N, CA, C and O atoms as a Tripos MOL2 file, in Angstrom:
@<TRIPOS>MOLECULE
protein
  240   239    60     0     0
PROTEIN
NO_CHARGES

@<TRIPOS>ATOM
      1 N          25.4590    4.2440  -14.8600 N.3       1 MET1
      2 CA         24.6900    5.3500  -15.3750 C.3       1 MET1
      3 C          23.7570    5.8610  -14.2750 C.2       1 MET1
      4 O          23.3390    5.1090  -13.3950 O.2       1 MET1
      5 N          23.4490    7.1300  -14.3440 N.am      2 THR2
      6 CA         22.5490    7.7170  -13.3530 C.3       2 THR2
      7 C          21.4700    8.5550  -14.0180 C.2       2 THR2
      8 O          21.6500    9.0910  -15.1110 O.2       2 THR2
      9 N          20.3620    8.6500  -13.3330 N.am      3 LEU3
     10 CA         19.2680    9.5500  -13.6960 C.3       3 LEU3
     11 C          19.1960   10.5800  -12.5940 C.2       3 LEU3
     12 O          19.0420   10.2240  -11.4260 O.2       3 LEU3
     13 N          19.3030   11.8460  -12.9410 N.am      4 ASP4
     14 CA         19.2850   12.9030  -11.9330 C.3       4 ASP4
     15 C          17.9330   13.6090  -11.9630 C.2       4 ASP4
     16 O          17.5540   14.2010  -12.9740 O.2       4 ASP4
     17 N          17.2220   13.5410  -10.8600 N.am      5 PHE5
     18 CA         15.9620   14.2690  -10.7260 C.3       5 PHE5
     19 C          16.2940   15.7120  -10.3640 C.2       5 PHE5
     20 O          16.9490   15.9540   -9.3500 O.2       5 PHE5
     21 N          15.8590   16.6630  -11.1620 N.am      6 TYR6
     22 CA         16.0400   18.0720  -10.8560 C.3       6 TYR6
     23 C          14.7880   18.6580  -10.2200 C.2       6 TYR6
     24 O          14.8790   19.4700   -9.3000 O.2       6 TYR6
     25 N          13.6490   18.2590  -10.6950 N.am      7 GLU7
     26 CA         12.4000   18.8010  -10.1660 C.3       7 GLU7
     27 C          11.2680   17.8810  -10.5860 C.2       7 GLU7
     28 O          11.2890   17.3040  -11.6730 O.2       7 GLU7
     29 N          10.2960   17.7550   -9.7260 N.am      8 ILE8
     30 CA          9.0800   17.0230  -10.0580 C.3       8 ILE8
     31 C           7.9270   17.7600   -9.3860 C.2       8 ILE8
     32 O           8.0020   18.1040   -8.2070 O.2       8 ILE8
     33 N           6.8870   17.9950  -10.1280 N.am      9 ASN9
     34 CA          5.7370   18.7270   -9.6050 C.3       9 ASN9
     35 C           4.4630   17.9470   -9.8450 C.2       9 ASN9
     36 O           4.2580   17.3720  -10.9140 O.2       9 ASN9
     37 N           3.6230   17.9360   -8.8500 N.am     10 ALA10
     38 CA          2.2930   17.3530   -8.9900 C.3      10 ALA10
     39 C           1.2940   18.4740   -8.7220 C.2      10 ALA10
     40 O           1.4370   19.2290   -7.7610 O.2      10 ALA10
     41 N           0.3090   18.5710   -9.5580 N.am     11 ALA11
     42 CA         -0.6660   19.6560   -9.4350 C.3      11 ALA11
     43 C          -1.4710   19.5670   -8.1420 C.2      11 ALA11
     44 O          -1.9440   20.5830   -7.6320 O.2      11 ALA11
     45 N          -1.6260   18.3790   -7.6200 N.am     12 ARG12
     46 CA         -2.4230   18.1970   -6.4070 C.3      12 ARG12
     47 C          -1.5260   17.6160   -5.3200 C.2      12 ARG12
     48 O          -1.2540   16.4160   -5.3180 O.2      12 ARG12
     49 N          -1.0740   18.4400   -4.4170 N.am     13 LYS13
     50 CA         -0.1960   18.0210   -3.3250 C.3      13 LYS13
     51 C          -0.9410   17.1240   -2.3470 C.2      13 LYS13
     52 O          -2.1280   17.3160   -2.0850 O.2      13 LYS13
     53 N          -0.2180   16.1390   -1.8110 N.am     14 GLY14
     54 CA         -0.7820   15.2810   -0.7880 C.3      14 GLY14
     55 C          -1.6900   14.1760   -1.2950 C.2      14 GLY14
     56 O          -2.3580   13.5170   -0.4990 O.2      14 GLY14
     57 N          -1.7280   13.9610   -2.5900 N.am     15 LYS15
     58 CA         -2.5970   12.9280   -3.1650 C.3      15 LYS15
     59 C          -1.8200   11.6910   -3.6210 C.2      15 LYS15
     60 O          -2.4200   10.7230   -4.0890 O.2      15 LYS15
     61 N          -0.4870   11.7140   -3.4860 N.am     16 GLY16
     62 CA          0.3250   10.5660   -3.8790 C.3      16 GLY16
     63 C           0.7720   10.5610   -5.3230 C.2      16 GLY16
     64 O           1.3830    9.5910   -5.7710 O.2      16 GLY16
     65 N           0.4830   11.6270   -6.0720 N.am     17 TYR17
     66 CA          0.8480   11.6540   -7.4850 C.3      17 TYR17
     67 C           2.3590   11.7510   -7.6910 C.2      17 TYR17
     68 O           2.8950   11.1490   -8.6210 O.2      17 TYR17
     69 N           3.0430   12.4960   -6.8400 N.am     18 GLY18
     70 CA          4.5050   12.5800   -6.9420 C.3      18 GLY18
     71 C           5.1290   11.2190   -6.7470 C.2      18 GLY18
     72 O           6.0200   10.8300   -7.5030 O.2      18 GLY18
     73 N           4.6750   10.4900   -5.7430 N.am     19 ARG19
     74 CA          5.1780    9.1340   -5.4870 C.3      19 ARG19
     75 C           4.9020    8.2240   -6.6880 C.2      19 ARG19
     76 O           5.7590    7.4230   -7.0620 O.2      19 ARG19
     77 N           3.7320    8.3370   -7.2870 N.am     20 LYS20
     78 CA          3.3950    7.5120   -8.4520 C.3      20 LYS20
     79 C           4.3010    7.8310   -9.6390 C.2      20 LYS20
     80 O           4.7200    6.9280  -10.3620 O.2      20 LYS20
     81 N           4.6070    9.1240   -9.8400 N.am     21 MET21
     82 CA          5.4970    9.5050  -10.9320 C.3      21 MET21
     83 C           6.8980    8.9400  -10.7040 C.2      21 MET21
     84 O           7.5040    8.3870  -11.6220 O.2      21 MET21
     85 N           7.4080    9.0780   -9.4850 N.am     22 VAL22
     86 CA          8.7510    8.5650   -9.1720 C.3      22 VAL22
     87 C           8.7730    7.0470   -9.3270 C.2      22 VAL22
     88 O           9.7220    6.5020   -9.8910 O.2      22 VAL22
     89 N           7.7500    6.3600   -8.8380 N.am     23 LYS23
     90 CA          7.6970    4.9020   -8.9510 C.3      23 LYS23
     91 C           7.7260    4.4660  -10.4140 C.2      23 LYS23
     92 O           8.4500    3.5330  -10.7620 O.2      23 LYS23
     93 N           6.9570    5.1210  -11.2680 N.am     24 ALA24
     94 CA          6.9250    4.7650  -12.6900 C.3      24 ALA24
     95 C           8.3060    4.9390  -13.3280 C.2      24 ALA24
     96 O           8.7380    4.1020  -14.1210 O.2      24 ALA24
     97 N           8.9860    6.0170  -12.9800 N.am     25 ILE25
     98 CA         10.3170    6.2720  -13.5330 C.3      25 ILE25
     99 C          11.3140    5.2520  -13.0200 C.2      25 ILE25
    100 O          12.0660    4.6770  -13.8060 O.2      25 ILE25
    101 N          11.3350    5.0160  -11.7120 N.am     26 LEU26
    102 CA         12.3010    4.0800  -11.1380 C.3      26 LEU26
    103 C          12.0420    2.6490  -11.5840 C.2      26 LEU26
    104 O          12.9900    1.8940  -11.7970 O.2      26 LEU26
    105 N          10.7880    2.2640  -11.7300 N.am     27 ASP27
    106 CA         10.4770    0.9180  -12.2070 C.3      27 ASP27
    107 C          10.9560    0.7000  -13.6400 C.2      27 ASP27
    108 O          11.2520   -0.4310  -14.0260 O.2      27 ASP27
    109 N          11.0340    1.7680  -14.4280 N.am     28 ALA28
    110 CA         11.4620    1.6640  -15.8220 C.3      28 ALA28
    111 C          12.9840    1.7480  -15.9910 C.2      28 ALA28
    112 O          13.4970    1.4670  -17.0740 O.2      28 ALA28
    113 N          13.7030    2.1290  -14.9420 N.am     29 LEU29
    114 CA         15.1600    2.2430  -15.0510 C.3      29 LEU29
    115 C          15.8000    0.8780  -15.2460 C.2      29 LEU29
    116 O          15.3930   -0.0930  -14.6080 O.2      29 LEU29
    117 N          16.7860    0.7940  -16.1090 N.am     30 PRO30
    118 CA         17.5590   -0.4490  -16.1910 C.3      30 PRO30
    119 C          18.1990   -0.7510  -14.8370 C.2      30 PRO30
    120 O          18.4710    0.1660  -14.0610 O.2      30 PRO30
    121 N          18.4350   -2.0030  -14.5550 N.am     31 THR31
    122 CA         18.9340   -2.3990  -13.2300 C.3      31 THR31
    123 C          20.3110   -1.8400  -12.9170 C.2      31 THR31
    124 O          20.6580   -1.7020  -11.7440 O.2      31 THR31
    125 N          21.1010   -1.5170  -13.9230 N.am     32 ASP32
    126 CA         22.4370   -0.9780  -13.6610 C.3      32 ASP32
    127 C          22.4610    0.5470  -13.5690 C.2      32 ASP32
    128 O          23.5410    1.1330  -13.4880 O.2      32 ASP32
    129 N          21.3120    1.1950  -13.5810 N.am     33 TRP33
    130 CA         21.2110    2.6470  -13.4200 C.3      33 TRP33
    131 C          20.8070    2.9680  -11.9960 C.2      33 TRP33
    132 O          20.1420    2.1660  -11.3400 O.2      33 TRP33
    133 N          21.2050    4.1390  -11.5120 N.am     34 LYS34
    134 CA         20.8320    4.6280  -10.1890 C.3      34 LYS34
    135 C          20.2830    6.0440  -10.3350 C.2      34 LYS34
    136 O          20.6270    6.7590  -11.2760 O.2      34 LYS34
    137 N          19.4320    6.4360   -9.3990 N.am     35 ALA35
    138 CA         18.8570    7.7880   -9.3900 C.3      35 ALA35
    139 C          19.6180    8.6570   -8.3970 C.2      35 ALA35
    140 O          20.1310    8.1690   -7.3900 O.2      35 ALA35
    141 N          19.6840    9.9480   -8.6960 N.am     36 THR36
    142 CA         20.2770   10.9230   -7.7870 C.3      36 THR36
    143 C          19.3810   12.1560   -7.7270 C.2      36 THR36
    144 O          18.5440   12.3800   -8.6010 O.2      36 THR36
    145 N          19.5730   12.9380   -6.6880 N.am     37 VAL37
    146 CA         18.9030   14.2360   -6.5490 C.3      37 VAL37
    147 C          20.0060   15.2470   -6.2650 C.2      37 VAL37
    148 O          20.6830   15.1590   -5.2410 O.2      37 VAL37
    149 N          20.1890   16.2120   -7.1720 N.am     38 SER38
    150 CA         21.2820   17.1810   -7.0380 C.3      38 SER38
    151 C          21.0520   18.1710   -5.9090 C.2      38 SER38
    152 O          21.9340   18.3960   -5.0810 O.2      38 SER38
    153 N          19.8780   18.7550   -5.8770 N.am     39 MET39
    154 CA         19.5230   19.7210   -4.8350 C.3      39 MET39
    155 C          18.1240   19.3880   -4.3610 C.2      39 MET39
    156 O          17.2340   19.1160   -5.1680 O.2      39 MET39
    157 N          17.9310   19.4080   -3.0580 N.am     40 ASP40
    158 CA         16.6430   18.9780   -2.5120 C.3      40 ASP40
    159 C          15.9920   20.1020   -1.7200 C.2      40 ASP40
    160 O          16.4350   20.4520   -0.6260 O.2      40 ASP40
    161 N          14.9330   20.6610   -2.2950 N.am     41 TRP41
    162 CA         14.1260   21.6700   -1.6060 C.3      41 TRP41
    163 C          12.7220   21.1350   -1.3590 C.2      41 TRP41
    164 O          11.7590   21.8980   -1.2900 O.2      41 TRP41
    165 N          12.6150   19.8210   -1.2280 N.am     42 SER42
    166 CA         11.3100   19.1750   -1.2200 C.3      42 SER42
    167 C          10.6800   19.0310    0.1590 C.2      42 SER42
    168 O           9.5600   18.5330    0.2690 O.2      42 SER42
    169 N          11.3600   19.4480    1.1950 N.am     43 ASP43
    170 CA         10.8290   19.3080    2.5540 C.3      43 ASP43
    171 C          10.5890   17.8440    2.9140 C.2      43 ASP43
    172 O           9.5940   17.5090    3.5560 O.2      43 ASP43
    173 N          11.5120   16.9750    2.4940 N.am     44 GLY44
    174 CA         11.4670   15.5750    2.8880 C.3      44 GLY44
    175 C          10.9710   14.5800    1.8630 C.2      44 GLY44
    176 O          11.0920   13.3730    2.0740 O.2      44 GLY44
    177 N          10.4100   15.0540    0.7470 N.am     45 PHE45
    178 CA          9.8640   14.1350   -0.2570 C.3      45 PHE45
    179 C          10.9130   13.1650   -0.7760 C.2      45 PHE45
    180 O          10.6650   11.9600   -0.8210 O.2      45 PHE45
    181 N          12.0890   13.6710   -1.1730 N.am     46 TRP46
    182 CA         13.0960   12.7940   -1.7740 C.3      46 TRP46
    183 C          13.6770   11.8250   -0.7670 C.2      46 TRP46
    184 O          14.0250   10.7010   -1.1280 O.2      46 TRP46
    185 N          13.7890   12.2270    0.4710 N.am     47 GLU47
    186 CA         14.2640   11.2960    1.5000 C.3      47 GLU47
    187 C          13.2730   10.1340    1.6540 C.2      47 GLU47
    188 O          13.6860    8.9880    1.8320 O.2      47 GLU47
    189 N          11.9860   10.4230    1.5870 N.am     48 LYS48
    190 CA         10.9680    9.3600    1.6310 C.3      48 LYS48
    191 C          11.1140    8.4360    0.4300 C.2      48 LYS48
    192 O          10.9730    7.2210    0.5690 O.2      48 LYS48
    193 N          11.3960    8.9910   -0.7460 N.am     49 MET49
    194 CA         11.5590    8.1730   -1.9390 C.3      49 MET49
    195 C          12.8040    7.2850   -1.8110 C.2      49 MET49
    196 O          12.7890    6.1210   -2.2110 O.2      49 MET49
    197 N          13.8690    7.8420   -1.2530 N.am     50 ARG50
    198 CA         15.0830    7.0390   -1.0460 C.3      50 ARG50
    199 C          14.8100    5.8640   -0.1150 C.2      50 ARG50
    200 O          15.2890    4.7560   -0.3560 O.2      50 ARG50
    201 N          14.0520    6.0960    0.9340 N.am     51 ARG51
    202 CA         13.7150    5.0130    1.8640 C.3      51 ARG51
    203 C          12.7850    3.9940    1.2130 C.2      51 ARG51
    204 O          12.8780    2.8030    1.5120 O.2      51 ARG51
    205 N          11.8970    4.4310    0.3350 N.am     52 SER52
    206 CA         10.9580    3.5250   -0.3190 C.3      52 SER52
    207 C          11.6270    2.6570   -1.3850 C.2      52 SER52
    208 O          11.2050    1.5250   -1.6170 O.2      52 SER52
    209 N          12.6590    3.1800   -2.0280 N.am     53 TYR53
    210 CA         13.3280    2.4700   -3.1220 C.3      53 TYR53
    211 C          14.8430    2.4890   -2.9110 C.2      53 TYR53
    212 O          15.5620    3.0660   -3.7270 O.2      53 TYR53
    213 N          15.3420    1.8760   -1.8440 N.am     54 PRO54
    214 CA         16.7680    2.0140   -1.4970 C.3      54 PRO54
    215 C          17.7360    1.4650   -2.5390 C.2      54 PRO54
    216 O          18.8470    1.9820   -2.6540 O.2      54 PRO54
    217 N          17.3690    0.4600   -3.2880 N.am     55 LYS55
    218 CA         18.2890   -0.1350   -4.2660 C.3      55 LYS55
    219 C          18.4140    0.6920   -5.5360 C.2      55 LYS55
    220 O          19.3040    0.4390   -6.3480 O.2      55 LYS55
    221 N          17.5500    1.6640   -5.7220 N.am     56 LYS56
    222 CA         17.5510    2.4710   -6.9490 C.3      56 LYS56
    223 C          18.3710    3.7510   -6.8240 C.2      56 LYS56
    224 O          18.5660    4.4460   -7.8210 O.2      56 LYS56
    225 N          18.8590    4.0830   -5.6210 N.am     57 TRP57
    226 CA         19.5060    5.3710   -5.4060 C.3      57 TRP57
    227 C          21.0010    5.2370   -5.3140 C.2      57 TRP57
    228 O          21.5210    4.2910   -4.7230 O.2      57 TRP57
    229 N          21.6870    6.1870   -5.9020 N.am     58 GLU58
    230 CA         23.1230    6.3120   -5.8020 C.3      58 GLU58
    231 C          23.4720    6.6680   -4.3680 C.2      58 GLU58
    232 O          22.8200    7.5210   -3.7660 O.2      58 GLU58
    233 N          24.4700    6.0400   -3.8250 N.am     59 ARG59
    234 CA         24.9020    6.3720   -2.4590 C.3      59 ARG59
    235 C          25.5910    7.7160   -2.4440 C.2      59 ARG59
    236 O          26.3520    8.0370   -3.3570 O.2      59 ARG59
    237 N          25.3360    8.4950   -1.4290 N.am     60 GLU60
    238 CA         25.9130    9.8460   -1.3370 C.3      60 GLU60
    239 C          27.2350    9.8250   -0.6310 C.2      60 GLU60
    240 O          27.8630   10.8710   -0.4630 O.2      60 GLU60
@<TRIPOS>BOND
     1     1     2 1
     2     2     3 1
     3     3     4 2
     4     3     5 am
     5     5     6 1
     6     6     7 1
     7     7     8 2
     8     7     9 am
     9     9    10 1
    10    10    11 1
    11    11    12 2
    12    11    13 am
    13    13    14 1
    14    14    15 1
    15    15    16 2
    16    15    17 am
    17    17    18 1
    18    18    19 1
    19    19    20 2
    20    19    21 am
    21    21    22 1
    22    22    23 1
    23    23    24 2
    24    23    25 am
    25    25    26 1
    26    26    27 1
    27    27    28 2
    28    27    29 am
    29    29    30 1
    30    30    31 1
    31    31    32 2
    32    31    33 am
    33    33    34 1
    34    34    35 1
    35    35    36 2
    36    35    37 am
    37    37    38 1
    38    38    39 1
    39    39    40 2
    40    39    41 am
    41    41    42 1
    42    42    43 1
    43    43    44 2
    44    43    45 am
    45    45    46 1
    46    46    47 1
    47    47    48 2
    48    47    49 am
    49    49    50 1
    50    50    51 1
    51    51    52 2
    52    51    53 am
    53    53    54 1
    54    54    55 1
    55    55    56 2
    56    55    57 am
    57    57    58 1
    58    58    59 1
    59    59    60 2
    60    59    61 am
    61    61    62 1
    62    62    63 1
    63    63    64 2
    64    63    65 am
    65    65    66 1
    66    66    67 1
    67    67    68 2
    68    67    69 am
    69    69    70 1
    70    70    71 1
    71    71    72 2
    72    71    73 am
    73    73    74 1
    74    74    75 1
    75    75    76 2
    76    75    77 am
    77    77    78 1
    78    78    79 1
    79    79    80 2
    80    79    81 am
    81    81    82 1
    82    82    83 1
    83    83    84 2
    84    83    85 am
    85    85    86 1
    86    86    87 1
    87    87    88 2
    88    87    89 am
    89    89    90 1
    90    90    91 1
    91    91    92 2
    92    91    93 am
    93    93    94 1
    94    94    95 1
    95    95    96 2
    96    95    97 am
    97    97    98 1
    98    98    99 1
    99    99   100 2
   100    99   101 am
   101   101   102 1
   102   102   103 1
   103   103   104 2
   104   103   105 am
   105   105   106 1
   106   106   107 1
   107   107   108 2
   108   107   109 am
   109   109   110 1
   110   110   111 1
   111   111   112 2
   112   111   113 am
   113   113   114 1
   114   114   115 1
   115   115   116 2
   116   115   117 am
   117   117   118 1
   118   118   119 1
   119   119   120 2
   120   119   121 am
   121   121   122 1
   122   122   123 1
   123   123   124 2
   124   123   125 am
   125   125   126 1
   126   126   127 1
   127   127   128 2
   128   127   129 am
   129   129   130 1
   130   130   131 1
   131   131   132 2
   132   131   133 am
   133   133   134 1
   134   134   135 1
   135   135   136 2
   136   135   137 am
   137   137   138 1
   138   138   139 1
   139   139   140 2
   140   139   141 am
   141   141   142 1
   142   142   143 1
   143   143   144 2
   144   143   145 am
   145   145   146 1
   146   146   147 1
   147   147   148 2
   148   147   149 am
   149   149   150 1
   150   150   151 1
   151   151   152 2
   152   151   153 am
   153   153   154 1
   154   154   155 1
   155   155   156 2
   156   155   157 am
   157   157   158 1
   158   158   159 1
   159   159   160 2
   160   159   161 am
   161   161   162 1
   162   162   163 1
   163   163   164 2
   164   163   165 am
   165   165   166 1
   166   166   167 1
   167   167   168 2
   168   167   169 am
   169   169   170 1
   170   170   171 1
   171   171   172 2
   172   171   173 am
   173   173   174 1
   174   174   175 1
   175   175   176 2
   176   175   177 am
   177   177   178 1
   178   178   179 1
   179   179   180 2
   180   179   181 am
   181   181   182 1
   182   182   183 1
   183   183   184 2
   184   183   185 am
   185   185   186 1
   186   186   187 1
   187   187   188 2
   188   187   189 am
   189   189   190 1
   190   190   191 1
   191   191   192 2
   192   191   193 am
   193   193   194 1
   194   194   195 1
   195   195   196 2
   196   195   197 am
   197   197   198 1
   198   198   199 1
   199   199   200 2
   200   199   201 am
   201   201   202 1
   202   202   203 1
   203   203   204 2
   204   203   205 am
   205   205   206 1
   206   206   207 1
   207   207   208 2
   208   207   209 am
   209   209   210 1
   210   210   211 1
   211   211   212 2
   212   211   213 am
   213   213   214 1
   214   214   215 1
   215   215   216 2
   216   215   217 am
   217   217   218 1
   218   218   219 1
   219   219   220 2
   220   219   221 am
   221   221   222 1
   222   222   223 1
   223   223   224 2
   224   223   225 am
   225   225   226 1
   226   226   227 1
   227   227   228 2
   228   227   229 am
   229   229   230 1
   230   230   231 1
   231   231   232 2
   232   231   233 am
   233   233   234 1
   234   234   235 1
   235   235   236 2
   236   235   237 am
   237   237   238 1
   238   238   239 1
   239   239   240 2
@<TRIPOS>SUBSTRUCTURE
     1 MET1         2 RESIDUE 1 A MET
     2 THR2         6 RESIDUE 1 A THR
     3 LEU3        10 RESIDUE 1 A LEU
     4 ASP4        14 RESIDUE 1 A ASP
     5 PHE5        18 RESIDUE 1 A PHE
     6 TYR6        22 RESIDUE 1 A TYR
     7 GLU7        26 RESIDUE 1 A GLU
     8 ILE8        30 RESIDUE 1 A ILE
     9 ASN9        34 RESIDUE 1 A ASN
    10 ALA10       38 RESIDUE 1 A ALA
    11 ALA11       42 RESIDUE 1 A ALA
    12 ARG12       46 RESIDUE 1 A ARG
    13 LYS13       50 RESIDUE 1 A LYS
    14 GLY14       54 RESIDUE 1 A GLY
    15 LYS15       58 RESIDUE 1 A LYS
    16 GLY16       62 RESIDUE 1 A GLY
    17 TYR17       66 RESIDUE 1 A TYR
    18 GLY18       70 RESIDUE 1 A GLY
    19 ARG19       74 RESIDUE 1 A ARG
    20 LYS20       78 RESIDUE 1 A LYS
    21 MET21       82 RESIDUE 1 A MET
    22 VAL22       86 RESIDUE 1 A VAL
    23 LYS23       90 RESIDUE 1 A LYS
    24 ALA24       94 RESIDUE 1 A ALA
    25 ILE25       98 RESIDUE 1 A ILE
    26 LEU26      102 RESIDUE 1 A LEU
    27 ASP27      106 RESIDUE 1 A ASP
    28 ALA28      110 RESIDUE 1 A ALA
    29 LEU29      114 RESIDUE 1 A LEU
    30 PRO30      118 RESIDUE 1 A PRO
    31 THR31      122 RESIDUE 1 A THR
    32 ASP32      126 RESIDUE 1 A ASP
    33 TRP33      130 RESIDUE 1 A TRP
    34 LYS34      134 RESIDUE 1 A LYS
    35 ALA35      138 RESIDUE 1 A ALA
    36 THR36      142 RESIDUE 1 A THR
    37 VAL37      146 RESIDUE 1 A VAL
    38 SER38      150 RESIDUE 1 A SER
    39 MET39      154 RESIDUE 1 A MET
    40 ASP40      158 RESIDUE 1 A ASP
    41 TRP41      162 RESIDUE 1 A TRP
    42 SER42      166 RESIDUE 1 A SER
    43 ASP43      170 RESIDUE 1 A ASP
    44 GLY44      174 RESIDUE 1 A GLY
    45 PHE45      178 RESIDUE 1 A PHE
    46 TRP46      182 RESIDUE 1 A TRP
    47 GLU47      186 RESIDUE 1 A GLU
    48 LYS48      190 RESIDUE 1 A LYS
    49 MET49      194 RESIDUE 1 A MET
    50 ARG50      198 RESIDUE 1 A ARG
    51 ARG51      202 RESIDUE 1 A ARG
    52 SER52      206 RESIDUE 1 A SER
    53 TYR53      210 RESIDUE 1 A TYR
    54 PRO54      214 RESIDUE 1 A PRO
    55 LYS55      218 RESIDUE 1 A LYS
    56 LYS56      222 RESIDUE 1 A LYS
    57 TRP57      226 RESIDUE 1 A TRP
    58 GLU58      230 RESIDUE 1 A GLU
    59 ARG59      234 RESIDUE 1 A ARG
    60 GLU60      238 RESIDUE 1 A GLU
């Protein structure tokens, strides 16, 4: 099973809230689920998340 992130917004950029939201979601995922990102316009945010949580991401 996969969870596909389409968009995530934090009202205050650069404060770590996006990372906290992603961490909360990934920590709650069952171990047999993986996360994906369909389209990435984040200027590097999702790549950082993939590096931070490598076991949670579907391989491309």
